[in-house]
N, CA, C, O and the ligand as a Tripos MOL2 file, in Angstrom:
@<TRIPOS>MOLECULE
protein
  285   283    72     0     0
PROTEIN
NO_CHARGES

@<TRIPOS>ATOM
      1 N          73.3680   78.9210  269.7510 N.3       1 MET1
      2 CA         72.2770   78.3350  268.9810 C.3       1 MET1
      3 C          71.0450   78.1920  269.8750 C.2       1 MET1
      4 O          71.1490   77.8480  271.0520 O.2       1 MET1
      5 N          69.8750   78.4640  269.2870 N.am      2 LYS2
      6 CA         68.6360   78.3410  270.0420 C.3       2 LYS2
      7 C          67.9330   77.0410  269.6840 C.2       2 LYS2
      8 O          67.9760   76.5930  268.5380 O.2       2 LYS2
      9 N          67.2890   76.4430  270.6730 N.am      3 ALA3
     10 CA         66.5400   75.2260  270.4210 C.3       3 ALA3
     11 C          65.2490   75.2610  271.2120 C.2       3 ALA3
     12 O          65.2000   75.7720  272.3310 O.2       3 ALA3
     13 N          64.2020   74.7080  270.6140 N.am      4 GLN4
     14 CA         62.9160   74.6920  271.3010 C.3       4 GLN4
     15 C          62.6280   73.2920  271.8330 C.2       4 GLN4
     16 O          62.7510   72.2950  271.1210 O.2       4 GLN4
     17 N          62.2470   73.2490  273.0820 N.am      5 CYS5
     18 CA         61.9130   71.9670  273.7070 C.3       5 CYS5
     19 C          60.6390   71.4270  273.0570 C.2       5 CYS5
     20 O          59.6730   72.1700  272.8820 O.2       5 CYS5
     21 N          60.6300   70.1510  272.7020 N.am      6 ILE6
     22 CA         59.4670   69.5930  272.0100 C.3       6 ILE6
     23 C          58.2820   69.4160  272.9400 C.2       6 ILE6
     24 O          57.1550   69.2590  272.4710 O.2       6 ILE6
     25 N          58.5060   69.4370  274.2330 N.am      7 LEU7
     26 CA         57.3940   69.2200  275.1620 C.3       7 LEU7
     27 C          56.7900   70.5160  275.6810 C.2       7 LEU7
     28 O          55.5840   70.7310  275.5520 O.2       7 LEU7
     29 N          57.6020   71.3730  276.2600 N.am      8 CYS8
     30 CA         57.0350   72.5680  276.8750 C.3       8 CYS8
     31 C          57.2150   73.8020  276.0060 C.2       8 CYS8
     32 O          56.7520   74.8870  276.3570 O.2       8 CYS8
     33 N          57.8900   73.6390  274.8670 N.am      9 GLU9
     34 CA         58.0810   74.7140  273.8980 C.3       9 GLU9
     35 C          58.8600   75.9070  274.4300 C.2       9 GLU9
     36 O          58.7540   77.0170  273.9080 O.2       9 GLU9
     37 N          59.6390   75.6660  275.4670 N.am     10 THR10
     38 CA         60.5520   76.6980  275.9460 C.3      10 THR10
     39 C          61.7020   76.8160  274.9570 C.2      10 THR10
     40 O          62.1870   75.8130  274.4330 O.2      10 THR10
     41 N          62.1270   78.0290  274.7090 N.am     11 ILE11
     42 CA         63.2790   78.1880  273.8320 C.3      11 ILE11
     43 C          64.5110   78.4590  274.6830 C.2      11 ILE11
     44 O          64.5670   79.4240  275.4460 O.2      11 ILE11
     45 N          65.4810   77.5920  274.5300 N.am     12 ASP12
     46 CA         66.7070   77.6990  275.3080 C.3      12 ASP12
     47 C          67.8470   78.1560  274.4240 C.2      12 ASP12
     48 O          67.9000   77.8460  273.2340 O.2      12 ASP12
     49 N          68.7550   78.8960  275.0290 N.am     13 GLU13
     50 CA         69.9850   79.2400  274.3320 C.3      13 GLU13
     51 C          71.0070   78.1820  274.7030 C.2      13 GLU13
     52 O          71.3530   78.0230  275.8740 O.2      13 GLU13
     53 N          71.4900   77.4560  273.7000 N.am     14 LEU14
     54 CA         72.4210   76.3680  273.9990 C.3      14 LEU14
     55 C          73.8650   76.8210  273.8330 C.2      14 LEU14
     56 O          74.1920   77.6850  273.0190 O.2      14 LEU14
     57 N          74.7000   76.2040  274.6330 N.am     15 ASP15
     58 CA         76.1310   76.4710  274.5630 C.3      15 ASP15
     59 C          76.7010   75.8050  273.3080 C.2      15 ASP15
     60 O          76.7050   74.5790  273.1940 O.2      15 ASP15
     61 N          77.1710   76.6100  272.3880 N.am     16 ASP16
     62 CA         77.6620   76.0760  271.1130 C.3      16 ASP16
     63 C          78.8510   75.1380  271.2700 C.2      16 ASP16
     64 O          79.1480   74.3400  270.3800 O.2      16 ASP16
     65 N          79.5230   75.2410  272.4000 N.am     17 LYS17
     66 CA         80.7220   74.4150  272.5760 C.3      17 LYS17
     67 C          80.3750   73.0250  273.0860 C.2      17 LYS17
     68 O          81.2120   72.1230  273.0710 O.2      17 LYS17
     69 N          79.1410   72.8560  273.5370 N.am     18 LYS18
     70 CA         78.7920   71.5560  274.1030 C.3      18 LYS18
     71 C          78.5390   70.5110  273.0200 C.2      18 LYS18
     72 O          78.0480   70.8160  271.9330 O.2      18 LYS18
     73 N          78.8860   69.2880  273.3480 N.am     19 PHE19
     74 CA         78.7530   68.1940  272.3970 C.3      19 PHE19
     75 C          77.3050   68.0120  271.9500 C.2      19 PHE19
     76 O          77.0420   67.7740  270.7710 O.2      19 PHE19
     77 N          76.3700   68.1240  272.8890 N.am     20 LYS20
     78 CA         74.9640   67.9280  272.5510 C.3      20 LYS20
     79 C          74.4730   68.9460  271.5330 C.2      20 LYS20
     80 O          73.6810   68.6220  270.6480 O.2      20 LYS20
     81 N          74.9430   70.1600  271.6640 N.am     21 THR21
     82 CA         74.5510   71.2100  270.7300 C.3      21 THR21
     83 C          75.0330   70.8890  269.3250 C.2      21 THR21
     84 O          74.3210   71.0810  268.3400 O.2      21 THR21
     85 N          76.2660   70.3950  269.2620 N.am     22 LYS22
     86 CA         76.8270   70.0450  267.9570 C.3      22 LYS22
     87 C          76.0400   68.9040  267.3280 C.2      22 LYS22
     88 O          75.7660   68.9020  266.1280 O.2      22 LYS22
     89 N          75.6810   67.9270  268.1730 N.am     23 GLN23
     90 CA         74.8820   66.7990  267.6860 C.3      23 GLN23
     91 C          73.5710   67.2920  267.1060 C.2      23 GLN23
     92 O          73.1410   66.8580  266.0370 O.2      23 GLN23
     93 N          72.9460   68.2000  267.8270 N.am     24 LEU24
     94 CA         71.6430   68.7180  267.4250 C.3      24 LEU24
     95 C          71.7490   69.4850  266.1080 C.2      24 LEU24
     96 O          70.8550   69.4160  265.2650 O.2      24 LEU24
     97 N          72.8480   70.2140  265.9420 N.am     25 ARG25
     98 CA         73.0140   70.9900  264.7340 C.3      25 ARG25
     99 C          73.2900   70.0920  263.5340 C.2      25 ARG25
    100 O          72.8120   70.3500  262.4300 O.2      25 ARG25
    101 N          74.0580   69.0440  263.7610 N.am     26 ASN26
    102 CA         74.3900   68.1600  262.6480 C.3      26 ASN26
    103 C          73.2110   67.2960  262.2210 C.2      26 ASN26
    104 O          73.0900   66.9290  261.0530 O.2      26 ASN26
    105 N          72.3560   66.9800  263.1670 N.am     27 LYS27
    106 CA         71.1890   66.1620  262.8540 C.3      27 LYS27
    107 C          69.9500   66.8630  263.3830 C.2      27 LYS27
    108 O          69.5280   66.5990  264.5090 O.2      27 LYS27
    109 N          69.3680   67.7340  262.6070 N.am     28 PRO28
    110 CA         68.2520   68.5580  263.0910 C.3      28 PRO28
    111 C          67.0070   67.7630  263.4730 C.2      28 PRO28
    112 O          66.1280   68.2980  264.1480 O.2      28 PRO28
    113 N          66.9120   66.5150  263.0620 N.am     29 ILE29
    114 CA         65.7280   65.7270  263.3990 C.3      29 ILE29
    115 C          65.7420   65.3500  264.8750 C.2      29 ILE29
    116 O          64.6990   65.2060  265.5120 O.2      29 ILE29
    117 N          66.9350   65.1980  265.3900 N.am     30 ARG30
    118 CA         67.1030   64.8630  266.8000 C.3      30 ARG30
    119 C          66.3300   65.8550  267.6570 C.2      30 ARG30
    120 O          66.4940   67.0670  267.5170 O.2      30 ARG30
    121 N          65.5060   65.3500  268.5230 N.am     31 MET31
    122 CA         64.6580   66.2650  269.2680 C.3      31 MET31
    123 C          65.3750   66.8470  270.4670 C.2      31 MET31
    124 O          66.2220   66.2030  271.0860 O.2      31 MET31
    125 N          65.0200   68.0690  270.7740 N.am     32 TYR32
    126 CA         65.6340   68.7220  271.9040 C.3      32 TYR32
    127 C          64.6830   68.7360  273.0920 C.2      32 TYR32
    128 O          63.5100   69.0820  272.9560 O.2      32 TYR32
    129 N          65.1900   68.3620  274.2420 N.am     33 LEU33
    130 CA         64.4120   68.4580  275.4690 C.3      33 LEU33
    131 C          65.1520   69.4070  276.4000 C.2      33 LEU33
    132 O          66.3670   69.3030  276.5720 O.2      33 LEU33
    133 N          64.4150   70.3270  276.9960 N.am     34 CYS34
    134 CA         65.0490   71.2010  277.9630 C.3      34 CYS34
    135 C          65.4010   70.3750  279.1960 C.2      34 CYS34
    136 O          64.7770   69.3420  279.4430 O.2      34 CYS34
    137 N          66.3930   70.8150  279.9730 N.am     35 PRO35
    138 CA         66.8300   70.0230  281.1390 C.3      35 PRO35
    139 C          65.6810   69.6670  282.0720 C.2      35 PRO35
    140 O          65.6660   68.5740  282.6370 O.2      35 PRO35
    141 N          64.7260   70.5620  282.2420 N.am     36 GLU36
    142 CA         63.5790   70.2940  283.1230 C.3      36 GLU36
    143 C          62.7970   69.0710  282.6600 C.2      36 GLU36
    144 O          62.5370   68.1590  283.4440 O.2      36 GLU36
    145 N          62.4250   69.0570  281.3880 N.am     37 CYS37
    146 CA         61.6460   67.9400  280.8600 C.3      37 CYS37
    147 C          62.4660   66.6640  280.8760 C.2      37 CYS37
    148 O          61.9460   65.5790  281.1380 O.2      37 CYS37
    149 N          63.7500   66.8060  280.5930 N.am     38 GLU38
    150 CA         64.5960   65.6300  280.5440 C.3      38 GLU38
    151 C          64.6200   64.9480  281.9080 C.2      38 GLU38
    152 O          64.4670   63.7290  281.9960 O.2      38 GLU38
    153 N          64.8110   65.7260  282.9690 N.am     39 THR39
    154 CA         64.8400   65.1560  284.3220 C.3      39 THR39
    155 C          63.4990   64.5420  284.6590 C.2      39 THR39
    156 O          63.4250   63.4440  285.2110 O.2      39 THR39
    157 N          62.4370   65.2610  284.3220 N.am     40 ARG40
    158 CA         61.0960   64.7810  284.6380 C.3      40 ARG40
    159 C          60.8420   63.4220  283.9820 C.2      40 ARG40
    160 O          60.3450   62.4940  284.6210 O.2      40 ARG40
    161 N          61.1870   63.3210  282.7060 N.am     41 ILE41
    162 CA         60.9460   62.0780  281.9760 C.3      41 ILE41
    163 C          61.8450   60.9700  282.4800 C.2      41 ILE41
    164 O          61.4040   59.8300  282.6230 O.2      41 ILE41
    165 N          63.1030   61.2890  282.7510 N.am     42 ALA42
    166 CA         64.0290   60.2810  283.2520 C.3      42 ALA42
    167 C          63.4980   59.6900  284.5470 C.2      42 ALA42
    168 O          63.5120   58.4740  284.7410 O.2      42 ALA42
    169 N          63.0310   60.5590  285.4260 N.am     43 GLN43
    170 CA         62.4880   60.0840  286.7020 C.3      43 GLN43
    171 C          61.2980   59.1690  286.4950 C.2      43 GLN43
    172 O          61.2270   58.0900  287.0840 O.2      43 GLN43
    173 N          60.3640   59.5950  285.6620 N.am     44 LYS44
    174 CA         59.1520   58.8050  285.4390 C.3      44 LYS44
    175 C          59.4720   57.4680  284.8100 C.2      44 LYS44
    176 O          58.8690   56.4530  285.1580 O.2      44 LYS44
    177 N          60.4250   57.4610  283.8760 N.am     45 THR45
    178 CA         60.7900   56.2160  283.2130 C.3      45 THR45
    179 C          61.3760   55.2350  284.2080 C.2      45 THR45
    180 O          61.0160   54.0580  284.2260 O.2      45 THR45
    181 N          62.2780   55.7270  285.0310 N.am     46 VAL46
    182 CA         62.9000   54.8550  286.0260 C.3      46 VAL46
    183 C          61.8440   54.3130  286.9870 C.2      46 VAL46
    184 O          61.8670   53.1350  287.3450 O.2      46 VAL46
    185 N          60.9210   55.1770  287.4000 N.am     47 GLU47
    186 CA         59.8440   54.7350  288.2920 C.3      47 GLU47
    187 C          59.0320   53.6240  287.6380 C.2      47 GLU47
    188 O          58.6670   52.6380  288.2790 O.2      47 GLU47
    189 N          58.7580   53.8040  286.3510 N.am     48 ARG48
    190 CA         57.9280   52.8360  285.6480 C.3      48 ARG48
    191 C          58.6590   51.5010  285.4870 C.2      48 ARG48
    192 O          58.0660   50.4380  285.6670 O.2      48 ARG48
    193 N          59.9390   51.5610  285.1490 N.am     49 ILE49
    194 CA         60.7050   50.3220  285.0170 C.3      49 ILE49
    195 C          60.7160   49.5960  286.3580 C.2      49 ILE49
    196 O          60.5350   48.3790  286.4170 O.2      49 ILE49
    197 N          60.9300   50.3530  287.4350 N.am     50 ASN50
    198 CA         60.9970   49.7420  288.7600 C.3      50 ASN50
    199 C          59.6420   49.2030  289.2180 C.2      50 ASN50
    200 O          59.5840   48.3150  290.0690 O.2      50 ASN50
    201 N          58.5630   49.7290  288.6630 N.am     51 SER51
    202 CA         57.2410   49.2700  289.0740 C.3      51 SER51
    203 C          56.9310   47.8750  288.5240 C.2      51 SER51
    204 O          55.9990   47.2120  288.9780 O.2      51 SER51
    205 N          57.7230   47.4420  287.5450 N.am     52 GLY52
    206 CA         57.5300   46.1140  286.9890 C.3      52 GLY52
    207 C          56.4470   46.0520  285.9250 C.2      52 GLY52
    208 O          56.1930   44.9940  285.3500 O.2      52 GLY52
    209 N          55.8070   47.1890  285.6640 N.am     53 LYS53
    210 CA         54.7360   47.1900  284.6720 C.3      53 LYS53
    211 C          55.2230   47.6230  283.2990 C.2      53 LYS53
    212 O          54.4530   47.7660  282.3490 O.2      53 LYS53
    213 N          56.5040   47.8210  283.2360 N.am     54 PHE54
    214 CA         57.0840   48.3550  282.0170 C.3      54 PHE54
    215 C          57.3080   47.2550  280.9970 C.2      54 PHE54
    216 O          57.9140   46.2280  281.3030 O.2      54 PHE54
    217 N          56.8240   47.4700  279.7950 N.am     55 GLU55
    218 CA         57.0270   46.4770  278.7420 C.3      55 GLU55
    219 C          57.7760   47.1000  277.5910 C.2      55 GLU55
    220 O          57.5080   48.2360  277.2000 O.2      55 GLU55
    221 N          58.7090   46.3560  277.0550 N.am     56 PHE56
    222 CA         59.4160   46.8340  275.8820 C.3      56 PHE56
    223 C          58.6560   46.3580  274.6540 C.2      56 PHE56
    224 O          58.3970   45.1650  274.5000 O.2      56 PHE56
    225 N          58.3100   47.2670  273.8050 N.am     57 HIS57
    226 CA         57.5170   46.8830  272.6410 C.3      57 HIS57
    227 C          58.3640   46.4870  271.4400 C.2      57 HIS57
    228 O          57.8960   45.8280  270.5100 O.2      57 HIS57
    229 N          59.6160   46.9050  271.4870 N.am     58 LYS58
    230 CA         60.5020   46.4830  270.4090 C.3      58 LYS58
    231 C          60.9310   45.0480  270.6760 C.2      58 LYS58
    232 O          61.1840   44.6860  271.8250 O.2      58 LYS58
    233 N          61.0170   44.2280  269.6390 N.am     59 PRO59
    234 CA         61.5500   42.8880  269.8580 C.3      59 PRO59
    235 C          62.9890   42.9870  270.3580 C.2      59 PRO59
    236 O          63.7850   43.7800  269.8560 O.2      59 PRO59
    237 N          63.2970   42.1790  271.3390 N.am     60 LYS60
    238 CA         64.6360   42.2530  271.9250 C.3      60 LYS60
    239 C          65.6320   41.5470  271.0270 C.2      60 LYS60
    240 O          65.5960   40.3240  270.8900 O.2      60 LYS60
    241 N          66.5110   42.3080  270.4230 N.am     61 THR61
    242 CA         67.4630   41.7140  269.5000 C.3      61 THR61
    243 C          68.8420   41.5870  270.1210 C.2      61 THR61
    244 O          69.5690   40.6290  269.8570 O.2      61 THR61
    245 N          69.1980   42.5660  270.9530 N.am     62 LYS62
    246 CA         70.5000   42.4370  271.6280 C.3      62 LYS62
    247 C          70.4130   42.9700  273.0370 C.2      62 LYS62
    248 O          69.4950   43.7120  273.3880 O.2      62 LYS62
    249 N          71.3790   42.5790  273.8310 N.am     63 ASN63
    250 CA         71.3900   42.9830  275.2310 C.3      63 ASN63
    251 C          71.7500   44.4480  275.3680 C.2      63 ASN63
    252 O          72.3790   45.0340  274.4870 O.2      63 ASN63
    253 N          71.3490   45.0240  276.4690 N.am     64 PHE64
    254 CA         71.6690   46.4170  276.7190 C.3      64 PHE64
    255 C          73.1640   46.6260  276.8460 C.2      64 PHE64
    256 O          73.7300   47.5750  276.3040 O.2      64 PHE64
    257 N          73.7890   45.7130  277.5770 N.am     65 ILE65
    258 CA         75.2200   45.8490  277.7850 C.3      65 ILE65
    259 C          75.9260   44.8890  276.8340 C.2      65 ILE65
    260 O          75.8110   43.6690  276.9510 O.2      65 ILE65
    261 N          76.6410   45.4610  275.9090 N.am     66 GLU66
    262 CA         77.3700   44.6300  274.9630 C.3      66 GLU66
    263 C          78.8220   44.5390  275.3710 C.2      66 GLU66
    264 O          79.3610   45.4230  276.0360 O.2      66 GLU66
    265 N          79.4430   43.4470  274.9580 N.am     67 LYS67
    266 CA         80.8630   43.3040  275.2440 C.3      67 LYS67
    267 C          81.6450   44.2670  274.3860 C.2      67 LYS67
    268 O          81.3090   44.4830  273.2220 O.2      67 LYS67
    269 N          82.6890   44.8500  274.9500 N.am     68 PRO68
    270 CA         83.5380   45.7110  274.1360 C.3      68 PRO68
    271 C          84.0930   44.9310  272.9460 C.2      68 PRO68
    272 O          84.4610   43.7640  273.0760 O.2      68 PRO68
    273 N          84.1470   45.5790  271.7980 N.am     69 ALA69
    274 CA         84.5150   44.8880  270.5640 C.3      69 ALA69
    275 C          85.9390   44.3620  270.5690 C.2      69 ALA69
    276 O          86.2410   43.3790  269.8920 O.2      69 ALA69
    277 N          86.8210   45.0110  271.3300 N.am     70 ASN70
    278 CA         88.2250   44.6060  271.2490 C.3      70 ASN70
    279 C          88.6050   43.5430  272.2660 C.2      70 ASN70
    280 O          89.7900   43.2890  272.4850 O.2      70 ASN70
    281 N          87.6210   42.9260  272.8850 N.am     71 LEU71
    282 CA         87.9650   41.8740  273.8620 C.3      71 LEU71
    283 C          87.6310   40.4870  273.3080 C.2      71 LEU71
    284 O          87.8500   39.4820  273.9850 O.2      71 LEU71
    285 ZN         60.7610   71.2740  278.2050 Zn       72 ZN72
@<TRIPOS>BOND
     1     1     2 1
     2     2     3 1
     3     3     4 2
     4     3     5 am
     5     5     6 1
     6     6     7 1
     7     7     8 2
     8     7     9 am
     9     9    10 1
    10    10    11 1
    11    11    12 2
    12    11    13 am
    13    13    14 1
    14    14    15 1
    15    15    16 2
    16    15    17 am
    17    17    18 1
    18    18    19 1
    19    19    20 2
    20    19    21 am
    21    21    22 1
    22    22    23 1
    23    23    24 2
    24    23    25 am
    25    25    26 1
    26    26    27 1
    27    27    28 2
    28    27    29 am
    29    29    30 1
    30    30    31 1
    31    31    32 2
    32    31    33 am
    33    33    34 1
    34    34    35 1
    35    35    36 2
    36    35    37 am
    37    37    38 1
    38    38    39 1
    39    39    40 2
    40    39    41 am
    41    41    42 1
    42    42    43 1
    43    43    44 2
    44    43    45 am
    45    45    46 1
    46    46    47 1
    47    47    48 2
    48    47    49 am
    49    49    50 1
    50    50    51 1
    51    51    52 2
    52    51    53 am
    53    53    54 1
    54    54    55 1
    55    55    56 2
    56    55    57 am
    57    57    58 1
    58    58    59 1
    59    59    60 2
    60    59    61 am
    61    61    62 1
    62    62    63 1
    63    63    64 2
    64    63    65 am
    65    65    66 1
    66    66    67 1
    67    67    68 2
    68    67    69 am
    69    69    70 1
    70    70    71 1
    71    71    72 2
    72    71    73 am
    73    73    74 1
    74    74    75 1
    75    75    76 2
    76    75    77 am
    77    77    78 1
    78    78    79 1
    79    79    80 2
    80    79    81 am
    81    81    82 1
    82    82    83 1
    83    83    84 2
    84    83    85 am
    85    85    86 1
    86    86    87 1
    87    87    88 2
    88    87    89 am
    89    89    90 1
    90    90    91 1
    91    91    92 2
    92    91    93 am
    93    93    94 1
    94    94    95 1
    95    95    96 2
    96    95    97 am
    97    97    98 1
    98    98    99 1
    99    99   100 2
   100    99   101 am
   101   101   102 1
   102   102   103 1
   103   103   104 2
   104   103   105 am
   105   105   106 1
   106   106   107 1
   107   107   108 2
   108   107   109 am
   109   109   110 1
   110   110   111 1
   111   111   112 2
   112   111   113 am
   113   113   114 1
   114   114   115 1
   115   115   116 2
   116   115   117 am
   117   117   118 1
   118   118   119 1
   119   119   120 2
   120   119   121 am
   121   121   122 1
   122   122   123 1
   123   123   124 2
   124   123   125 am
   125   125   126 1
   126   126   127 1
   127   127   128 2
   128   127   129 am
   129   129   130 1
   130   130   131 1
   131   131   132 2
   132   131   133 am
   133   133   134 1
   134   134   135 1
   135   135   136 2
   136   135   137 am
   137   137   138 1
   138   138   139 1
   139   139   140 2
   140   139   141 am
   141   141   142 1
   142   142   143 1
   143   143   144 2
   144   143   145 am
   145   145   146 1
   146   146   147 1
   147   147   148 2
   148   147   149 am
   149   149   150 1
   150   150   151 1
   151   151   152 2
   152   151   153 am
   153   153   154 1
   154   154   155 1
   155   155   156 2
   156   155   157 am
   157   157   158 1
   158   158   159 1
   159   159   160 2
   160   159   161 am
   161   161   162 1
   162   162   163 1
   163   163   164 2
   164   163   165 am
   165   165   166 1
   166   166   167 1
   167   167   168 2
   168   167   169 am
   169   169   170 1
   170   170   171 1
   171   171   172 2
   172   171   173 am
   173   173   174 1
   174   174   175 1
   175   175   176 2
   176   175   177 am
   177   177   178 1
   178   178   179 1
   179   179   180 2
   180   179   181 am
   181   181   182 1
   182   182   183 1
   183   183   184 2
   184   183   185 am
   185   185   186 1
   186   186   187 1
   187   187   188 2
   188   187   189 am
   189   189   190 1
   190   190   191 1
   191   191   192 2
   192   191   193 am
   193   193   194 1
   194   194   195 1
   195   195   196 2
   196   195   197 am
   197   197   198 1
   198   198   199 1
   199   199   200 2
   200   199   201 am
   201   201   202 1
   202   202   203 1
   203   203   204 2
   204   203   205 am
   205   205   206 1
   206   206   207 1
   207   207   208 2
   208   207   209 am
   209   209   210 1
   210   210   211 1
   211   211   212 2
   212   211   213 am
   213   213   214 1
   214   214   215 1
   215   215   216 2
   216   215   217 am
   217   217   218 1
   218   218   219 1
   219   219   220 2
   220   219   221 am
   221   221   222 1
   222   222   223 1
   223   223   224 2
   224   223   225 am
   225   225   226 1
   226   226   227 1
   227   227   228 2
   228   227   229 am
   229   229   230 1
   230   230   231 1
   231   231   232 2
   232   231   233 am
   233   233   234 1
   234   234   235 1
   235   235   236 2
   236   235   237 am
   237   237   238 1
   238   238   239 1
   239   239   240 2
   240   239   241 am
   241   241   242 1
   242   242   243 1
   243   243   244 2
   244   243   245 am
   245   245   246 1
   246   246   247 1
   247   247   248 2
   248   247   249 am
   249   249   250 1
   250   250   251 1
   251   251   252 2
   252   251   253 am
   253   253   254 1
   254   254   255 1
   255   255   256 2
   256   255   257 am
   257   257   258 1
   258   258   259 1
   259   259   260 2
   260   259   261 am
   261   261   262 1
   262   262   263 1
   263   263   264 2
   264   263   265 am
   265   265   266 1
   266   266   267 1
   267   267   268 2
   268   267   269 am
   269   269   270 1
   270   270   271 1
   271   271   272 2
   272   271   273 am
   273   273   274 1
   274   274   275 1
   275   275   276 2
   276   275   277 am
   277   277   278 1
   278   278   279 1
   279   279   280 2
   280   279   281 am
   281   281   282 1
   282   282   283 1
   283   283   284 2
@<TRIPOS>SUBSTRUCTURE
     1 MET1         2 RESIDUE 1 A MET
     2 LYS2         6 RESIDUE 1 A LYS
     3 ALA3        10 RESIDUE 1 A ALA
     4 GLN4        14 RESIDUE 1 A GLN
     5 CYS5        18 RESIDUE 1 A CYS
     6 ILE6        22 RESIDUE 1 A ILE
     7 LEU7        26 RESIDUE 1 A LEU
     8 CYS8        30 RESIDUE 1 A CYS
     9 GLU9        34 RESIDUE 1 A GLU
    10 THR10       38 RESIDUE 1 A THR
    11 ILE11       42 RESIDUE 1 A ILE
    12 ASP12       46 RESIDUE 1 A ASP
    13 GLU13       50 RESIDUE 1 A GLU
    14 LEU14       54 RESIDUE 1 A LEU
    15 ASP15       58 RESIDUE 1 A ASP
    16 ASP16       62 RESIDUE 1 A ASP
    17 LYS17       66 RESIDUE 1 A LYS
    18 LYS18       70 RESIDUE 1 A LYS
    19 PHE19       74 RESIDUE 1 A PHE
    20 LYS20       78 RESIDUE 1 A LYS
    21 THR21       82 RESIDUE 1 A THR
    22 LYS22       86 RESIDUE 1 A LYS
    23 GLN23       90 RESIDUE 1 A GLN
    24 LEU24       94 RESIDUE 1 A LEU
    25 ARG25       98 RESIDUE 1 A ARG
    26 ASN26      102 RESIDUE 1 A ASN
    27 LYS27      106 RESIDUE 1 A LYS
    28 PRO28      110 RESIDUE 1 A PRO
    29 ILE29      114 RESIDUE 1 A ILE
    30 ARG30      118 RESIDUE 1 A ARG
    31 MET31      122 RESIDUE 1 A MET
    32 TYR32      126 RESIDUE 1 A TYR
    33 LEU33      130 RESIDUE 1 A LEU
    34 CYS34      134 RESIDUE 1 A CYS
    35 PRO35      138 RESIDUE 1 A PRO
    36 GLU36      142 RESIDUE 1 A GLU
    37 CYS37      146 RESIDUE 1 A CYS
    38 GLU38      150 RESIDUE 1 A GLU
    39 THR39      154 RESIDUE 1 A THR
    40 ARG40      158 RESIDUE 1 A ARG
    41 ILE41      162 RESIDUE 1 A ILE
    42 ALA42      166 RESIDUE 1 A ALA
    43 GLN43      170 RESIDUE 1 A GLN
    44 LYS44      174 RESIDUE 1 A LYS
    45 THR45      178 RESIDUE 1 A THR
    46 VAL46      182 RESIDUE 1 A VAL
    47 GLU47      186 RESIDUE 1 A GLU
    48 ARG48      190 RESIDUE 1 A ARG
    49 ILE49      194 RESIDUE 1 A ILE
    50 ASN50      198 RESIDUE 1 A ASN
    51 SER51      202 RESIDUE 1 A SER
    52 GLY52      206 RESIDUE 1 A GLY
    53 LYS53      210 RESIDUE 1 A LYS
    54 PHE54      214 RESIDUE 1 A PHE
    55 GLU55      218 RESIDUE 1 A GLU
    56 PHE56      222 RESIDUE 1 A PHE
    57 HIS57      226 RESIDUE 1 A HIS
    58 LYS58      230 RESIDUE 1 A LYS
    59 PRO59      234 RESIDUE 1 A PRO
    60 LYS60      238 RESIDUE 1 A LYS
    61 THR61      242 RESIDUE 1 A THR
    62 LYS62      246 RESIDUE 1 A LYS
    63 ASN63      250 RESIDUE 1 A ASN
    64 PHE64      254 RESIDUE 1 A PHE
    65 ILE65      258 RESIDUE 1 A ILE
    66 GLU66      262 RESIDUE 1 A GLU
    67 LYS67      266 RESIDUE 1 A LYS
    68 PRO68      270 RESIDUE 1 A PRO
    69 ALA69      274 RESIDUE 1 A ALA
    70 ASN70      278 RESIDUE 1 A ASN
    71 LEU71      282 RESIDUE 1 A LEU
    72 ZN72       285 GROUP 0 **** ****
């Protein structure tokens, strides 16, 4: 399956056996990022969070780490 990166518009051939590919096919709205853009954004986000200037605009409703349901 082919997917186009929403940022750099590179078209990648995805491995049909991978879980991410299946997710993308089942929900076409889900945006695809090529590995390059994904790493770039991940790095920048982490840098920004660590800089202390990062603000969450969504109201905080629950914690990031939730307790497992069966405990
Ligand atoms: Zn890209």
